[in-house]
Steps between C-alpha positions, in 0.01 A plus 500: 500500500776744593680426175180565301458832680861588420458403132193724480702784653771433242245506217358831619850639553588412139222722361600849385388769744653833405432692180866457401480120533178489296655724234808273475284188463282668236805628309657155496187360332469793258867548410734233632863618493779257581793630704864398498616250761679754723209748511249220554693370800524850646124552469425147626707555815306819582163337421570189709642699792196729531242232402377704203234354270642546151786369288815673369347487152188675636706785649699555180187471284319761711800734471507473121121522467493817711777653289310420178174641640674828584743542211296387198203739550741784582699448179177475297367826649833673431492378138144622448594842639789523254259406221276793594234287671391521865770356730762604752800725450856368483579651843209329672571180311864488613388573856247214483766264363744584780225454761405169340860379506534601865190303601611207282829487691306525830266213403796284392667543841179479706540127593835581661340783699230257619775259607671774707168596663427135584850457640456803727152392613587137578843592636331677790295184577804270505603611850160391634532166323842434656362590845210254461737221391743561789219531759356164394836324491587613852226269630488238225810437286305420181576702188183381322286599799675836527434586134137391535466718812650797314274439197189486721585821683679710239281720286543642153731368231742325735216282634411396144864423416541285812182304422631441149831387645318248723308354207817478291639275773173302522497426126874422505628795302745511791616201700488688831398832651869576551563476123191712433607777739856507367369527143253771610782697663686501167213702359587768757874486440518882518347490848812371678357513857211273391725243330729498807198451730378203292847342513514540878151352546 
């Protein structure tokens, strides 16, 4: 029963929520752009870290689609103005193109901004998680029980990540909770105090 509840949570968590995620998924269906291996890995790392609901191809497709939506009409309106028909002047057209390129660059880098925001938000919850684990292990030296206790009591994203970690052990993605925690700490390699705390535990 608990696993079914978790799978339902996973299914709901996989659905796009924000407008940006929906736009990326729509753009991938409308205009699928393949990325090179290095860029794809860079996007995939940010997407997996922050649990975002789109693919690297979706992010790149949305960037290109946005650029086309902005630039093509602008160039057409500038051409019609030069032909003596109603349109926009060269000055306004150049301004619109520069604004479009600025927002295109912003959209392209947005997944990495979401990763940094997620890192800051969850990083503040990690201290609470470590406290829950240590408090439990003072009375009962069981790592599995300590992680379950932390997952039950921690709120927000860290609670979800700990529940996922528990189920990864249950379904044998990891052989033990120790392996799971060590692998999880590698995700936070930049947070040295957290990785040191996990090693000590």
